[in-house]
N, C-alpha and C positions, 0 to 999 in steps of 0.2 A: 399456545402453539400446539399443533396436533401432529401425530405420526401414525402410520398404519401399523396395526397389531394383528388382530384376528377378531372373530365374532365374540360378542359378549355372552355372558351366561348368568342366570339367576336361579336360585332354588325356590320352588313354590310350595312343595309338599314333601314332608319326610315322615315316614312311619317306620320304626324299628322296635319290635316288641316280641317277647316270648309269650306264647299263649298256652303252651303245654310243656311240662306237666303242671305248671301254674302260670299265672299272669305275672309278667315282669317287664317293665319298660327298660329299654336299653339305651345307653348313651352312645351316640355316634353321629358322624357327619359324612355326607358324600364328598368324594374328591371333586375339586373344581372341574368344571366342564364335563363331568360324567353325564351320560344320557339318562333319560327317564327309563324306569322299568316298564314292562308291558302291563301296566296297571298294578293292582295289589297282588302280591305273591304270598300265598299261605302254603308252607311246605315244611317237611322235615329237612334240616340243613345237612349237607354232605361235608364231612371233614376229610379232605382228600390229600392233605399234606403227607408226604412220605410214602404215598402209594406207588406201586409199580404200574407199568402199562397194563399188565394182566389184571391187576386188581381194579384199575379204572374201567377196563373193558366190561367187568361184571356189573358195574353200576351206571354204565353210559346212558341208559334210557332215562335215568333220573336227573341227569345233568341238564337236559334241554328244559329251559325255563325254571331251573332249580336255584336254590340258595346254597352258595358254595363258601366253605371256609378253606382257603387254599394256603394258609401259612401255619407254621408250627405254633404251639403254645408259647406265648412271649415270656421269656425268662430273663432277659437283660433289659435294663431300664435306665433312663437318664435320671440320676439321683443327685448329681452335683453340677453346679454351674461352672463355667470356665474360670480359670485362675485369674484372680485380680492382677492385672498387668503391672500395677504400680507397686503393690506390696505382696508379691507372691510368697506364701509360706513355704519354707524349704521342705518341710515334711510332705506338703501337698504335691510339690514338684516331683519328689522322690516316689510318692505313691502312684502318681500318674505314669511315671516312667515304668514302674513295676507292672502296672496294669497293661501298658502297651506291650511289654515283654510277654506277659501271659497271653495276650490276644494273639501275638505272633506264633507262640508255641502251640496254641490250641489247634486241635484237628490234625495232629501229626501222628496219630496212632496207626494201628494196622488198617490196611485196606479191607473194607467189608467184602464178604463173599455172598453169593446168591444173587437173585434178581435185584437190579438197581432201581431205586426210586426215581421217578421222573424229576428232572431238574426244573427250575422255575420257568425257563423259556419253553420247554416242551409242554409243561402243564398249562401255561397261558395259551399256547397255540391250540391245544386240545379243547380247552374250555371255550375259546372263541369259536372253533369249528363246530362244537356241539351246542352252541347257542345257550350257554349258561344264562340264567335269568338275572342273577345279581351276585357279586362277590363281596364278602365281608372279611375284613382284615384287622389285625391288632395294630397298636402303635407302641412306641417305646416309653410313653409317659405313665405315671401312676396317679392314684387318688382321683380318678375320673377325668383327668386331663387328657384331651385328645389333640394330637398334632396332625393336621391334615393340610395337604397342598393340592396339587393336581395340574393337569394340562389337557389340552384338547386332543383327544385321540380319534376324533371323528364320530360320525353318527352310528357306526357299527360297533363301537367299543362296548364292552360289558359294563353296565352300571356297577360302581364300586363304592362301598361305604367303609369308612374307618371307624372301628368301635373302640371304646375305652378298653384297655388291655385286660382289666379285671373281668369285664363282661364277656369279651371274646374267650378268655381262658376258662371261665365258668362253663360256657356252653360247650367248648371243645372237650373239656374233661367229662361233662355229662355224656356226650356222645361216646367218648372212649370207654365209659363205664356201662355202656349199653342202655342208657336211659332214652326213652322216646321223647324227643324234643320237637316242638313245632314253633315256627316263627312266622310273623306277619311283617312283610316289608313292602314299602311303596315309596318310590321316588318320582317326583314330577318336577321337571326343570323347564326353563325356557331359554332358547338361544336368541341372540340379537344380531343377526347378520347385516342389518341395514346400516350400522355404524361400526366399522371395523377399527376405529381409531382410538388411541389413547391421547390424553391431554395433559401437557405440562401447564403449570400456572406461573407466569412471570410478572414480577412487579419491581419497581425501582424508585430510588430517590436520586434524581439527576445531580451530577457533580456540577460545581460552579467555578472551579479554577480554570481560567482560559487555557492553560497549558496542560491540565490533567483531567479535565472533565470527561474526555472520551475514554479514559482508562476505567477499568471495572474491578470492583471488589464484590465478590458474590458469596452468599450463604444459601444453604439449601437442605432439604430433607424430602423423603418420599411420602406421598399421600396414600398410595394403595396399600391394602393389607389383605389377609385371607378371610374367608367368609364365615368361619366358625365363631368369630368374635368381632369386635369393632376396632381392633388394631391399636389399642391405647398406648402400649409401650413400643410398638413396631408398626407405625412410626408416628402416630398422631401426636404424641408428646413433643417430638422434635419439630413437627410442623407448627404446633401451637407456639413453642418457644421461639422459633425462627420468625414467625409473624409478629410475635410480641416484641422481639428485638427491633424489627423494622418500625413498629408503632412507637417504641421508646425513642428511637432516633428522630422520628418525625415529630413527636410531641415536644421534645426539648429544642426543636428548631435547628437541628444540625444542618449546616451548609457544607457538605463534604467536598473536598477538592475533587475526588474521583466519584464516579457514579457507583452507588451501592445497589446491587441487584439481588433479588430473591428468586430462587428457583424451587418450585414445589413439583417433585417429579412423579410421574405415573409409570407403571410397569416395572418398578424396581424388583418386585418379587418374581418376575418372569425373566430376570437377567439384566438388571440395571438398564432397562430399555430407554426410559425417559432421559436420564442424564447422559447416557451414551449417545443417544440421538442428538441431543442439544450440543454436546461437545464436538461431535463429528461434523455437525452442520455448520457451526459458527466458529469453531476454533481449529480444527484439524486440517492438515494439508496445506499445500502451497497457496491455494486460493484464499485461505484465511490467515495468512501470515500477518497481515496488518492488524487484524483483530487480536490475534494471539500476542503480538508484541505490546498491545495495550491492555492485556488482561493481567491483573496483579496476582490474585489469589482466590481460591474457593475454599470456604469453610463448610464442612458437612457434619450433620448430626444424625446418627442412626443406631448403631449397635449398643445395646445396654439401655439403662434408664437411670433416673435419679440425676444428681448434679453433674455438671461438667467438671472434671478433675484437671484437664489439660488437653493436649492434642497429640496424636500419633504423628511424628515428624517426618516419616518417609525417608529417613537417613539424610535429611537436609540440615546439616550443622549450621550454616549461616542463618537459616530461618529460625532454627531452634534458639539461637542466641537472642534473636529479636522477640520471639514468643515468650521466652523465660522472663525477660524484662517486663512484658505486658502482664504476665501471670502473677508476678510477685505481689502486687497490691491487692490481688483477689484471693489470697490465701485465707483471709478471714471470712470469705464467703463460701469456703469449702473446696476451693481449688487446691490442687496438690503439686503436680509437676507435669511437664511435657516429657514424652518418651521418644527417643531417637528412632525407634523402629517404626515400621509401617503396619498397616492392617489391610486385609483383603475383603472382597465380597460386599462392597458398598459404593456409594455414588461418587466418591472423589476419584475413583480409578479412571473413569473416562477422561477427566480433565488432565490427569497426569499423562495418559497416553497421548492426548492432544498436544502436550508440550508445555503445560502451564502448572504452577504449583497448586496442589490440592491436599487438604488435610481433614481428618475426621476426628471428632471429639472423643475423648476417653470418658466413659461413664461407668456406673456401677452395674455389676452383673448378678446381684443377689436376686434369686428367683426368676431371672430372665430366661435361662436355658432350661431350668427344670419345670417352670410353670407357665410363663406367658408367651414366649416367642413362638409364633405360628400355631397357637393353640386356642381352644375355646375359652381359655381363662384370660385372654389379653383384653381386659375390660377396664373401665374407668377407675375401679377401686384400686388398681395397682399403680396409679399415678398420684404423685403428691404435688399439690399446688406450690408449695415452697420450692420444691426442686425445679418446677417449670420456671418460676420467677428467677432462680439463680441461673439457669441455663440462658434465659433471655438476656440477663444482665451481662453475662460473660460474652455471649455472642455480640451484643450491641457494642461492648467495649473493644473487643478484638476487631470487629468490623470498622468501628470509628478510627482506631489507630491505623489500620491498614489503608483506610481511605484518606487519611490526613498526612501520612509520612511523605517525605520528599521523594523517596525511591520506591519502586515496586518491591514486593516480596521477592527475594532472590530465588532463582530456580536451583534445583539440585543438579549439579554438573557430574555427579558420580554415575 
């Protein structure tokens, strides 16, 4: 099934290197949908963060077609993963709360006097008007990890590249110390306006019970990922385990009472587009009341990696009692427990908004936030085959139980 999104984008050539005072290749990736540079740019970079309008005026002639560093030296980094929701260490919760307090208190000193540096919006407008050649920015990861996203800002946008923080900081400090630095940058991209669509992939095992075969149990994960890696942990692992769960059910000859359906979603990274389109089109609103009444449950797999520990229950106590009974026999496979709270920013939310039960699996977050999610390190080596097998088995069993029980999964009436 397809839905309209916007033009596609592919990266064809990327060069980022320091050529003076010595040769040094730089780690970085262009933001998605960034336009091409006007060929190869060889120039001394301008470090403009913190400059006043008067200071910018003095170098304005160098901005046109130039290489711009427009962010401060990166000093804060993502060094810890999110807290394990099943076994949160008390000291880690306290430390996180203290850090939040420090963040809230930061920046409450005396108001600076003298000329005011240009703020981010003012600087962006000036760089756009002066036709900067390319912008280079840092990111919050370390050890050469680069987190890069992006969106389509149009053909007139300034090409933008995200550098490894260590490399961005190195060059910025060299400039601050008065060293002559020269970079070579080239970005060539291709847009694909002929097909503005995204594509969900739908498969199913038909139900066989005369009274229940039109009811649906669904599992799903998102296929799309960002361009600096192959999206192994976000979310190819979940796609693979969901497809394997369907293969297991088919291989053992399951004759489900309800139809079991698989949804592989596109456009998740741009705002849960595929799952939201599907749930709006087929489940939401008065026109879809009959389909909604026949929809039992949606199981989603996305945030985190590793084995499935349980499910976020979205404050649905009746469903939790059912899921707890299903999870108990799976503890020897690494399952732990279901949690009554919910989770945001993933594909079950559209189903909940449409008025049907939707739940997302709880997985492990080790190295997920600090290393792989949305970064150039989200590669095959960070996925373990045994974890994929465990996920597939858990999904297959939960899907089977939901498809075979007499009643649908209860909705949350709270």
